[in-house]
VEXLO-676409 format. One record per residue (C-alpha): residue number from 1; residue in three letters; x, y, z. Coordinates in nm, 3 decimals, always signed. Layout:
residues N
    nr   rest        xx        yy        zz
   NUM    ala         X         Y         Z
...
***
This chain:
residues 142
    nr   rest        xx        yy        zz
     1    met   +18.084    -6.269   -11.250
     2    asn   +18.215    -6.613   -11.149
     3    asp   +18.521    -6.756   -11.312
     4    val   +18.433    -7.108   -11.413
     5    ala   +18.719    -7.332   -11.516
     6    gln   +18.682    -7.487   -11.855
     7    val   +18.637    -7.859   -11.818
     8    ser   +18.763    -8.055   -12.114
     9    ser   +18.541    -8.330   -12.240
    10    pro   +18.651    -8.686   -12.161
    11    pro   +18.807    -8.887   -12.442
    12    ala   +18.577    -9.084   -12.666
    13    glu   +18.475    -9.422   -12.531
    14    ala   +18.488    -9.749   -12.712
    15    pro   +18.139    -9.859   -12.821
    16    asp   +18.190   -10.215   -12.695
    17    arg   +18.320   -10.117   -12.352
    18    pro   +18.308    -9.777   -12.184
    19    gly   +18.622    -9.627   -12.039
    20    arg   +18.962    -9.525   -12.161
    21    asp   +19.140    -9.857   -12.101
    22    arg   +19.042   -10.015   -12.436
    23    leu   +19.112    -9.721   -12.670
    24    trp   +19.471    -9.827   -12.745
    25    his   +19.371   -10.163   -12.893
    26    pro   +19.324   -10.186   -13.272
    27    arg   +18.992   -10.373   -13.293
    28    pro   +18.979   -10.470   -13.663
    29    val   +19.322   -10.640   -13.658
    30    leu   +19.344   -11.020   -13.682
    31    cys   +19.571   -11.247   -13.479
    32    ala   +19.922   -11.262   -13.627
    33    val   +19.934   -11.640   -13.577
    34    cys   +19.592   -11.790   -13.646
    35    ser   +19.394   -11.500   -13.802
    36    ala   +19.123   -11.507   -13.533
    37    arg   +18.981   -11.185   -13.385
    38    thr   +19.233   -11.026   -13.148
    39    arg   +19.150   -11.002   -12.779
    40    gly   +19.405   -10.765   -12.627
    41    phe   +19.727   -10.965   -12.631
    42    gly   +20.008   -10.773   -12.796
    43    trp   +20.378   -10.780   -12.884
    44    phe   +20.623   -10.521   -13.011
    45    asp   +20.987   -10.525   -13.112
    46    pro   +21.166   -10.362   -12.816
    47    tyr   +21.489   -10.312   -13.013
    48    arg   +21.340   -10.063   -13.262
    49    pro   +21.269    -9.696   -13.191
    50    arg   +20.911    -9.619   -13.080
    51    pro   +20.774    -9.468   -13.404
    52    thr   +20.898    -9.758   -13.617
    53    arg   +20.829   -10.049   -13.380
    54    thr   +20.671   -10.356   -13.528
    55    arg   +20.352   -10.437   -13.340
    56    arg   +20.153   -10.761   -13.351
    57    trp   +19.821   -10.853   -13.189
    58    phe   +19.693   -11.193   -13.080
    59    cys   +19.374   -11.374   -12.982
    60    ser   +19.523   -11.564   -12.688
    61    met   +19.828   -11.606   -12.469
    62    gly   +19.910   -11.927   -12.656
    63    cys   +19.936   -11.746   -12.990
    64    gln   +20.131   -11.464   -12.826
    65    ala   +20.376   -11.708   -12.669
    66    ser   +20.417   -11.898   -12.995
    67    phe   +20.494   -11.579   -13.186
    68    thr   +20.732   -11.454   -12.916
    69    leu   +20.923   -11.783   -12.917
    70    lys   +20.961   -11.767   -13.294
    71    ala   +21.063   -11.399   -13.278
    72    arg   +21.336   -11.484   -13.024
    73    lys   +21.466   -11.753   -13.258
    74    gly   +21.459   -11.506   -13.546
    75    leu   +21.196   -11.695   -13.744
    76    ser   +20.970   -11.504   -13.979
    77    met   +20.591   -11.527   -13.950
    78    val   +20.553   -11.465   -14.324
    79    asp   +20.677   -11.803   -14.444
    80    phe   +20.505   -12.127   -14.351
    81    thr   +20.627   -12.248   -14.016
    82    glu   +20.676   -12.614   -13.931
    83    glu   +20.344   -12.612   -13.744
    84    glu   +20.158   -12.454   -14.036
    85    thr   +20.304   -12.711   -14.273
    86    gln   +20.185   -12.985   -14.035
    87    ala   +19.834   -12.833   -14.036
    88    leu   +19.795   -12.844   -14.417
    89    pro   +19.698   -13.214   -14.444
    90    ala   +19.414   -13.159   -14.196
    91    val   +19.291   -12.868   -14.406
    92    met   +19.301   -13.084   -14.720
    93    arg   +19.106   -13.361   -14.541
    94    ala   +18.841   -13.107   -14.438
    95    leu   +18.815   -12.964   -14.791
    96    ala   +18.779   -13.299   -14.967
    97    pro   +18.411   -13.357   -14.875
    98    glu   +18.323   -13.003   -14.984
    99    met   +18.501   -13.050   -15.316
   100    glu   +18.323   -13.384   -15.365
   101    arg   +17.991   -13.208   -15.310
   102    ile   +18.080   -12.926   -15.553
   103    gly   +18.256   -13.142   -15.810
   104    trp   +18.631   -13.165   -15.868
   105    asp   +18.607   -13.075   -16.237
   106    arg   +18.418   -12.750   -16.178
   107    pro   +18.631   -12.432   -16.225
   108    leu   +18.645   -12.189   -15.932
   109    gly   +18.502   -11.914   -16.152
   110    gln   +18.179   -12.112   -16.186
   111    leu   +18.121   -12.159   -15.814
   112    thr   +17.826   -11.988   -15.653
   113    gln   +17.880   -11.738   -15.375
   114    asn   +17.755   -11.993   -15.121
   115    asp   +17.993   -12.263   -15.248
   116    met   +18.291   -12.025   -15.231
   117    his   +18.187   -11.912   -14.884
   118    arg   +18.166   -12.272   -14.762
   119    leu   +18.511   -12.350   -14.904
   120    ile   +18.668   -12.047   -14.736
   121    val   +18.498   -12.108   -14.400
   122    thr   +18.589   -12.478   -14.407
   123    thr   +18.953   -12.396   -14.486
   124    ile   +18.989   -12.133   -14.215
   125    glu   +18.811   -12.336   -13.947
   126    ala   +19.011   -12.651   -14.023
   127    phe   +19.336   -12.454   -14.016
   128    arg   +19.252   -12.281   -13.686
   129    thr   +19.143   -12.606   -13.525
   130    glu   +19.457   -12.791   -13.633
   131    met   +19.685   -12.502   -13.529
   132    ala   +19.519   -12.496   -13.185
   133    glu   +19.569   -12.874   -13.155
   134    ile   +19.935   -12.846   -13.254
   135    ala   +19.988   -12.554   -13.014
   136    ser   +19.831   -12.748   -12.726
   137    gln   +20.080   -13.030   -12.782
   138    ser   +20.386   -12.805   -12.801
   139    glu   +20.572   -12.656   -12.510
   140    ile   +20.473   -12.297   -12.428
   141    pro   +20.770   -12.100   -12.290
   142    phe   +20.618   -11.962   -11.967
***
């Protein structure tokens, strides 16, 4: 009788890309800066022990660099940053036509699902666009 070595099965593969290299990345996580879908750029706090490290994921090197710069300065990403505060007027300008279409006197509870969806999408897209514009004008530290 032949002795056949047991071969362990390979680890599960990611459905969007075969191979082991992508299994470490948390796919459903949003960018810590602009809330876009993450694309493999990460950051962790090197001064904390491994099990309790704070980890953040980003959509681009620009967002990663922005977060890292703020982390070095000790700024929190929870409060509005100067850039986020600068982006708010652009968001309000983008929302105004939608609110005109819906009607300013209409309570949010009476909005249809489509109206609420349009408001949310308009807000997020305007914020992302303005944050990208602000980031392109600022100095990236690399």
